VOPAGU-716721 format. One record per residue: x, y, z of N, C-alpha, C, O, CB in turn. Coordinates in pm, whole numbers, plus 50000, padded with zeros to 5 digits. Atoms other than C-alpha are relative to their C-alpha. Glycine has a CB too. Layout:
# VOPAGU-716721
XYZXYZXYZXYZXYZ...
This chain:
# VOPAGU-716721
500844988150000500005000050000500885012550000501965012650058499055000050122499334987150002501075035849932499255009550091498025010250086500105005649855500584989849914500465062950191500675013449972501885014049951500154996150150499444986650013500925100250148499605008250122498505006650174499525006949869500284991249886501145125850428500095014549953501115018649897500974997250118500014985650030500165162350376499655007250130498525006550177498975003549885500224993449872500565183050691499195012849989498535016950085501335003050065500694987250015499095214950548499215000149869499525008149780501005011850005500765000450125496525205950279499205012849979499125021350068499054987850000500694987550031494445232450110498924997649895498914987549826500985010749951500814998350119491665241449877500715010349914500915021749956498535004450035499344990650091493415257349580498955006649911498345000149826501084992849913500974992150075491195284749437500775007849894501485017449925499185009750094499214994550110492615293849096499105009049916498115004349859500634988749914500834990450074491225325148931500845006749891502015009949911499405010650096499364992850110492075341148599499355013749986498145014849968499894992049868500444986150019491795379048574500865005749887502065007649906500135008650134499194996050117492875391648228500965011550028502135010949988499105004049888499134988649969494235425048355499735004150145498905012850172499755011949902500234997349858494465425648734500565013850036501675017249998500654989150087499604986749956494615460548889499705001350149498584998550192499275011149919500204998149856495095467849260499085012150024499135021949950501355002050072500804988749958492565490449430498675001849930497955011349958500775012149982501284999150071489615484049197499344986250002499964976450041500205005049853500695012850011487005456949147500474992849875500384998249765498475002049997499575008450111488405429248928499044988349985498584982850084501464994950020500915011250024486245402748767500754988649930501574990949841498785004449916499315011650055487395367648686499414996049866498234998249839499944988250098500475006150125487185351748344499964984850011499384978149926500905004149884499995014549981487785316748481500284997150146501105003950209501054993349908499795004049861487615299648820500084984850010499314977749946498865005450090499855014349976488795265348933500264997950149500855006550214501164994049914499675003549861488955248449273500404985450007499694976649958498795002950094499445013449993491075217949348500434996650142500725005650221501184998749903499295003949878492265197749646501485003349983502055000949876499794984750032498604996050011495765210449720500864994450111500374989850214500105014950001499035005549906498885199749902500824989549929500284981549852499324994150125499105008350080501915180849776499694985150013499664978049913501435002650039500335014249983501055147049927498694996449934498564985849873499954996450146501295002250065497465150149807500184999549849499574991149782499005011050039499735000550144498735158049458500594986649959500234981049856500945011349959499415013050030500845126449468498914989249997498894980849908501104996550104501085009949997497775106149566499105001149878498704990949821499175001750127500894998250114495665121249289500644995249870499984989049787499605014649987499325004450123498265114949019500174984850001499984978349898501385006949986499925014649992498865079449142498684993649959498664983749886500384995650143501325005150038495115073749109499815000849849499314991449788498885007850072500124998550145495195087148754500844989849925500514986049812500425014149958499115009850063498015062648678499624985650033500274976249989501445002650043500495013549971496075033148820500474994250132500344982250153500414991049892499505004949872497575030849170499245006550115499165018750124501525002750014500704994849883495545034349489501005003850108502084998050120499004989650054499214996149884496945051849791499045004950108497865006950082501065011049964500784994349891495725064350127500635013350039501815014050073499944990350122499524986649966496035101650194499795002650149498675001550200499285010849915500034996949857496875110750554500315014950019500885021449932501014991250078499724986049969497075144750720498955005550094498294997950166500055008449872500894993449906494965170150908499035009049925499415016049831500805008150103501044991650057491675187250818499275007250114499285002850229499024991749914500794992849900489515212850996498965008649931499185013649821500915008750089500994990650045486335232650947499274996249872499434985149820500635013149982500805002750120483995235650650500884998249877500514991049784499015011249976499085001750114486945238750411500604986050001500854980249895501115010650004499515013749992488265205550540498974990149949499314980449882500384996750142501075008750049484895189550474499915000549848499714990249783498665004050062500044998650146484915203350119501174992849935501014986149833499995014849961498825006750054488435190850059499804984849999500104978149900501265003650083500235014449992487485156050176499004995449895499184984949833499504996150140501015003950099484405155449951500565000449858500194992149775498795009150010499374999450133486475166049647500874987849976500904982449865500845012849986499175011950014488885137449711499134987649980499464978949899500904998250124500915011450017486005112849748499454999549858499314988749801498855000850101500494999550138484655124549410501034994449903500674988549801499645014349961498935004850086488035115949259500404985650032501324980249970501205009150014499695013849965488065081549421501244998250084501814987450087500134992149878498805000749917490925089749657499634995150139498755000850204500705013850008500215004949865491015069649977500715009550097501905012150083500534985450016499434990349907491555094050266499694995850143498624990550172499455014249972500195002949858492005089250640500595011650080501535009950158500694986350039499504987949936492515124650764499575000850145498514995950184499535012349924500334997049860492585134851128499345013750003499905023549955501284999650091500734987449991489995161851196500395007050131500215001450240498464997649993499614992349882491295188651433498925010350030498145014049943501385006849979501134992149953489045211551635500125015049971499105021749951499844998050147499844985450003490535246351601500525004549863501484999049810500975004650111499574994650127490825266651281499314993149884498314986149902501494998949986500585006250119490105255550927501114996849901502175003149900498955009349936499095003150110491855239450635500175012549914499185019249883499484988049914499724987350067493515267650444499465000449858499274990049793501485002649999500304997450140492425282650114501205007349941501615017749993498675008349983498914993450072495265291149876499455005949871498914998849787501164990149971500494993050119494375317049614501165001649902502225006849937499395013950038499004998650105496305315549289499405008749891498455004749823500454985949944500524990150093495735346049071500844999949872502045002449875500005014050064499325000250129496595342648704499615012449920498455014449886499654987249921500214988050080496995375248515501275002149920501884992549874499665012550090498724997950069499955392248346501144993250076502104988450017500295015149983499105007549913501855377748641499174990550085497984992950107500865009550089500705009549913500965348048860500315003450145501485004550183500414985549969499864996149861500375357149224499304989750089498244984650053499425014150024500605009749909499645334249519499825006250138500685013650186500864987450009500264996449861498085340949860499644987250073498584981450047498865010950012500195012749931498385310950091499495002050142499995010650215501304992050003500574999249867496305305950404500894993650105501934987850073498654993650003499185004549888497595296050748499794985350036500764978450067499725008550120500285013749957495895262950823499564999450145499645009450216501234991349980500575001549866494415249151147501064998250108502254996650081499054988350004499145002549883495855245251495500104984950022499094978350047499445007150128499775014349980497385210451528500664998150136501725003850163500884993949885499515001949863497915198651885500784986850013500764978349923498835000250099499195012049976500185172152035499174987349990499634977249938500665000950138500875011950006497255148052069499694996349855499544984549824498685002650077500265002850142496585151551695501214993249936501064983949856499675013249924498785006250052500195143151614500114985650048500514976749973501255008150042499975013649945499985112951842499064990849920499394979149897499595000050150500945008150079496965100851642500624996649865500414985649813498665007549980499325002950127499015103851322501034988850019501124979849936500685012749945499035010649973501775082651475499304986550015499844976249974500815003250125500765012549990499145056851559499644994449863499684982349843498745002350081500275004550136498155055651192501264994449934501214984049868499445011549916498755004350062501785052551083500484986750058501134978849989501075010750018499605012749939502345024051327499334988149932499804976749944499645000150148500715010950068499875003851119500624996449866500224986449805498545003849980499345003250127502125005050810500734986750011501264983250117500985011349959499385013250003503504971250707501255000149914501425008749828499014989549948498805001350082506824960350564499624999349852498684992349813500814987450042500284999750143506914967350191499135011749958499025014649838499344987449959500824988450034504594997650211500895011749955502085012149983499135004050120499344987850044505525030950054499365011750073498135012650082499915001849845500474988049931505235063550247500595012249932501805012949909500374999750150499554987650062505425097950083499785011450098498655014050141499255002749865500064988049917506225128150301500315011849911501405012849856501014999250121499834989650102505735159250094499445013350047498375014050106499334995949870500514986649979505425196550134500545006850124501355001350199498544999650007499564991849888505925223750389499334995750130498354988250131499725014749972500515003249866505295221250761499435012850061500145022950065501114993950092500544987949936502945246150933500785003550125501394994950188498534998150034499204995249887504485267251207499634993550133500444993350225499845014950013500435006049873502465249251476500634986350024500484980750132498484998750003499375013149986504425217051415501515001650012502085011249961499654991049881498534999549993508065209651501500614998249861500164989849783500544989250096499375000550132510295215151200500854987449982501454985349876500855012349978499315012950010511885181351275499044988549972499434976949981500784997250129501035010350004508645162551210500304989049899500044977349927498655006249969499675010450098509825144550894501074990750055500964978550046500485006349868498935008049939512985133251068499454991550114499814979850127501135009150052500585007349887510985123151376499204988049951499264977250010499115009350085500795011050055508635102051165500904988949949500664977149976499085005049887499105010250055511475084350985500744992650112500964980550102501005006349903499365006549886513235077651315499034990350066499414979250103500495010350102501025008349938509995063751457499754987149922499434976749979498715007850014500345011350086509545040551159501224991949955501084983049870499265004949879498795005950056513145029351111500094984850018500884978249949501205006450063499985014649984512474993851236499144992949897499194980749885499544996250140500855005950104509954988450953500735000449867501545009449843498655007449991499395000650133511014978650601499095007449901498325001349827500224985149955500834991450084509395007950420500865006949894502065008949913499265010450086499384990850095510235027650109499405013750025498195015650007499784995349849500494986649965509965064250211500545010149901501755011049879500405003950145499634989350092509965092649959499765013350069498735015350134499184999249866500104986949935510575128150080500175010949895501175011449824501065001450112499944988450089509805159349878499855012450088498745016750119498894999549888500004988649909510805188750096501235008549971502015005449881499974995350150498914990750026513295217250118500905001550122500514998550235499445013649958499034996149898516355227350316500124989850113500324977950089499635013650058499775008849885516565213150669499004988650007499354977650052499945008050128500995010850000513335193250632500534988049922500314976549960498675004849940499445010650083515115173550361501334995050055501554983050067500175004849857498655003849955518675173950492499964991450126500784982350141500845012350024500055007149873517645161150835499604985349988499894977350077499065006950093500475013850012516085129050700501044990849938500864978649938498744999549918499075008150079519145117350506500624988850082500914978150029501095008749942499365010249914520595098250802499134987350011499624976850050500255005850140500895011649992517545075150786499754993749864498814985949847498685004250062499935006550131518205065550422498654999449927498144988649901500534986150017501255000150078515035076550239500204993349865501264994649802499495014349981499965006750130514265056049930500135010149887500855007649790498754991549980499994989950106513725087449722499925013950061499135016250152498844997849900500194985849972514265124649760499925007249866500545003049768501165005850091500184993050127513235149949496500115015250017499095022250016498654996349940499844985550004514705184649524500005004849855500264996949764501305004450072499664994250130514755207949226501415005650007502035005450114498975011149958498604995750001518075222749121500245011850093501315013050151500435003749857499834988649910517475254849320500034995350145500835000250225498865010349979500035005349864516605235549636501274992250030501784992650142498784991050021498735007149984519665213549582501115009850030501955007450117500324991849874498984989849977521805244649562499895006350138500905009350201499905010649894500194994049868520265259049879500604991450110501154996650207498515002150027499465009049897521315228350078501505001950014502045001450125499684985349966498534999049998524965233549981500505014349987501715016649983500584991649889499594986050008524965271549953500645003849868501525012349865500945003050109499464997150132525695272049580498855002049902497714998549930500954988749952500984998950107523895280849258500254989149898501384987449852500065014049934499865011550090523255251049032499115001949879497895003149891499654986850074500764998550124522215254648669500334989249898499544987049805500265013549939499565009950098524105227148483499814985850054499914983450174501485002449963500245013849958523385189948489501244993850064501124985550154499574991649881498785005549941527025182248566500095003350149500514995050230501255005349926499994996149859526725201848891498894993050078499074989450194499875015250014501085007549936523385185448967500484986150038500244981550149498774999149907499515013549974525035151348939500974999950117500914991350205500674994149874498984999549895527925161449161499365001650138499724994550232500985011449974500604997549869525745174849442498964989450036498754986750154499375013750004500915011149971523155147249408500784988350059500304981550149499254995649872499155010749944525975122549471500385002950144500504993850225501264998249916499714996449862526825141849786498824996450091499014991750203500335015250011501175003849922523245136849906499924984950017499484979950121498715005249934499945014649987523655099849833501014996050108500744987150188500384993549866498985003049899526815099350043499475002950140499914996850238501285008149974500584996349872524765115450321498864990650040498364991350153499495014449995500985010149962522215087050306498884997249903498284986549909499415003950125501115002250093519675091350026500314988349907501444986749861499725012849919499815011250092519175060249812499905004549854500795001649774498984989150028500214994950136517785076949497499765015050008498955019650088498814992849930500134985550001518105113949421499495004349862500205003149762501375007050034500644995650123515735127549156499925015250005499295020850095498584993549981499934985450000516355163949064499295005449877499655002149764501485004950003500724993650111513915183948852500655013449970501145020350059498505001850034499374987550045515195213348648499065007949909499515015149820501324997049926501004992850079511945226948501500244997749851500314986249807500025015350032499845001350144512485234048130501324994049956501504990849839499855013249937498705005850034516035220548146500054984950023501094978750005501095006650081500045014549990514915185048218500154995050142499665001250236501054993949915499895006449869515855162448507501204990750002501754986949898498714992250035498885009349976518575140248655499594990450110498974994450208501315007750038500155009949893518365108148855501364993750026501994988349935498954989149963498875008049956521295094449050499404988550080498934990350193501055008450086500725011449946519995059649124500804992850108502014994950123499644990349889499415007549889520705036549415501214991849956502164990150032498954990950063498895008050051522985015149197501115008549939502005003149872499494990149898499014990250046525035046749112499855003749853500605012149803501384994750024500254996350139523685048148755499415014149995498575017750078499064989949931500514986450017523035083748636499145000549874499574996449766501185010349991500914998350113520045090948412499755015049982499545022350078498654992250023500234986050032519595124348236498935001049891498824992249806501315006849955501024998050103516725138148029499795014849977499815022850070498674993250040500514986750032515805169847847498505000250028497864989750032500315003849853501444999049976512325182947917499234996649873499605001449766499635014250049500845002450117509665168947681499465013149943499265022850017498854990750036500494988050067508395194247427498505001850027497734992250022500274999249848501404997049977505115211347506499865013950058500855020050098499374989750092500274986749948503485243547620499664999050148498684992650187498855006849922500245000049856503715248947994498865009650032498945021550005501285003950079501164991749965500335261448119499714999950149498875007650195498784995249924500335001549859500385251348485501224994950076501684983750052498804990550020498835004149923503275250148730499634992450127500494986650192500835012050037500445006049873501175236749020499984984749989499314979149902498595005350040500075014649993501825200349103500934992449908500914980149907498654995849972499125007250093504455192548840501034991750075501304980350038500695009849906499025007549922507055182449097499384988250073499984977550081500685009150098500715010949933504525161749292499664988949901499734977149933498725005350069500325009750104503495145148967501244991849962501134980049931499445007149876498775007350029507135136048902500244989150104500634977950070501205009749996499855010149894507275118249239499044988549976499434976849984499755006350139501015010550023504045099449163500384991649879500274979349884498615006349979499615007350119505265090048815501184990950025501214979649976500325009649888498835008349967508595077448949499574987650077499994976550045501035008250083500455011449919506875055649208499204990149916499384978049927499155004750119500795008850086504395042248952500904992149905500704980149886498975008149919499095006850090507185034248708500844989550070501094978850015500915009949933499225009749924509225017048976499154987850037499624976550029500585006450127500885011049963506254996249089499664991249880499424979349896498725005350063500275007850121505634985348729501044989249978500704977649955499935009149879498945009150044509004969248670501184999050096502074990850075500495004349867498844999949912511364976548958501265004949931502375001449970500244986350056498904995650085513534993948700500145015250010499165022449993499774995749851499814985849980515075028248759499905008049870499475019549873501335002550065500164992950126515205037748392498525002649971498135013649933500644992149884501434998450019511465031648363499425010050100498605018450064499294986450014500514990849897510815049848690500365014449965499535023449978500584996450138499554986550037512845079948573499195005349883498735016849886501495000149965500774995750117511085081448237498575003450038498035013549993500024989149892501374997449956507675079048400499935012850083498995020650071499454988150080499984987949919508615105948648500085012649916499325022149937501164999650097499834988250086509785130448382498735002649919498275014049911501214998149906501174998250086506785124548156498765003550080497915011050032499754987349918501154996649917504265126248440500085014450048499075021550047499904990550119499844986049962505685158948567499705009449885499055019749904501415002550050500254991650117505595173248216498535000049960497995010349921500844995349883501435000950035502055160748152499185009350089498215015350042499504985550014500704990649913500885180548455500305014449961499415022949962500404997750145499634986450039502805211348343499305004449871499065016349851501505001149982500634996950128501155209248000498475000350008497805002049907500434989949895501465001249985497615206548144499505009450108500265013150198499614985450034500614992049895495225227848349499884992050129499894997750238498635005049956500145008649883494845198048583501204990650010502124991349929498684992049994498895009249982497115170748710500014989349892498994986649828499934993550138499785009450110498505144648471499034988350003498714983050109501414994850004500795012250017496285116948340500844990049920501754993949847498635002949929499175010650055497615083548218500165001249848501244998949796499414986650036499934999150145496765089247851501065009949955501825007249862498645004049944499004989950036498885120947836501404995450035502354998049961499695013250070498695005049960501735104548024500524989849899501684990449858499944993850141499585010350094501825074647789500355005949864501255001149796498914989449984499684993650127501775097447485501415006250006502185005149911498955010849966498674994349986504825115947617501064989050009502184990949960500075008950124499065011249995506495082547693500334994949860501474991249831499434988650087499775004550139506045072647327500855010049924501675006149840498664998049928499314989550075507385105947203501435002250047502265007549972499235012950010498694997249941510425107047433500614987150049500034980150132499885010350117499275012049957512925079047475501175004150088501995012550050500494991849877498944996349904515235080747775501014988650012501974989750088499405003350140
């Protein structure tokens, strides 16, 4: 079974305003609302690719109820912990001449709520996959990813982590199966600027030396790099297409990698699926669907 954890899920309210102007009434030309949060995105893309997962995390208020109902409509299995104070955040994404985002705060998560999450994680079995993805709200300890991996280290799990800076660096000692920084996040960890694939490979290998098994690095329009557990390096240019949506592309890459690995246990296949799934989301208003991913797989050989 695959489990995803999203500590700060959201309703993503995406509005298009042709010419946004501050200080006046603006009217939208298009409105969309989606379940949001990196782990939730991974669950939704996995579902589109034919793989069930269970989405874990915290919900609150009427927005939490709406988020849960949207996931149920999409056939996503969810086992969220409902907290009493606050509400699941609404993230507003304004598309105009420039793209602007306003992200909400999220609910109050208490120690008892975290304990309930640990109880859920204790039920994971050897061979399961766990995805820890996204930012951590201020009400939680910034060591939570590391704490979870330490708590679960006696289980034979494959754990994927998609996070930034210390959230990512702190988990390396517990040998995550997969980490997925982008090139800018990779550079932040080491205090350098990274733009070339050769530098990506060099610093990805450093993360491997620090404990990561597989390091998948996205580079937006410049493609991607995988330094695999067996030390093989895979490189790809970005598939050709018109980028219309930056939301969820990295999460889709994680989902595609896991789906490809589960298909054949082959890192080349996993890498190709990851790249094409991330691109399929970037080329679509919504998250990647299997038909678009397979078309890109046919068009691009890695």
